[in-house]
N, C-alpha and C positions, 0 to 999 in steps of 0.2 A: 498501482499500475498493477493487473493482473496479473499474478504468476504466471496466465500462458508465457509471457511472453519475457518469461527472464532469463533464456538461454540470451535471444538473437541480444538484450538491455546490456548484458554486466563485459561482454566485448565491447561498445562499447563506450562504460569506463562511464559513465555519465555524475556527476557533482556528489545527485544523493537521490537515494533511490525507497521510490515507499513500496510491497511486493505484498499485494491482498490472493486470499486465498480465493475469492471471487472469479464467478464466470466473466468469460471475455463480456468486455462492454457497461460492469456496471464496476467497474474497477472499488466505489463508496459504499454497494453495499444496491439494497432492493433502493428500491423507489418508495417515497417515505418510509423509509427506514432510518431515520434522524439522531435513536440511541449510536447504532451504530455507523452512519456517518460521522457523527460525531467523535467516536470514537475514530476512526482511521483522520481524520482531521489533527484531531489533539495528535497519535503519534507521530504525524506526518511533525507536527511541527514542530516536539517533543524532539526530534532528527536530528530538524537543523542549528534548534539550540544545541544539546550535546554532540553532535559529530564533530571531531576534531583533524582525523581526518581526510580527501578525496577521498573520491570511492568508494565513499560509503552509503550503504544499504542495508535494509531489515526485512524483514519475511512477517507477517502479523500472522496470526495462526490459527484466528479463528477464522474457520471457515462461512463461506454463503450463506444466506440464511434470505425467505423467505421474508420479506417485510407481516411483524403480528398485523 
């Protein structure tokens, strides 16, 4: 989920959330940026495996980039 919505989402307390530094509407990254999309997906799956508490969220530090 785009970091733009973080303030609204946190108060709803979803079980697990991954926030990205990407622009609104592109939470996985730019179209055809397979490397970054795979990275975001793997981080989300890793969090599902390692999160031990409800209301767990992470913020991925990488900024949005245009596909190469």
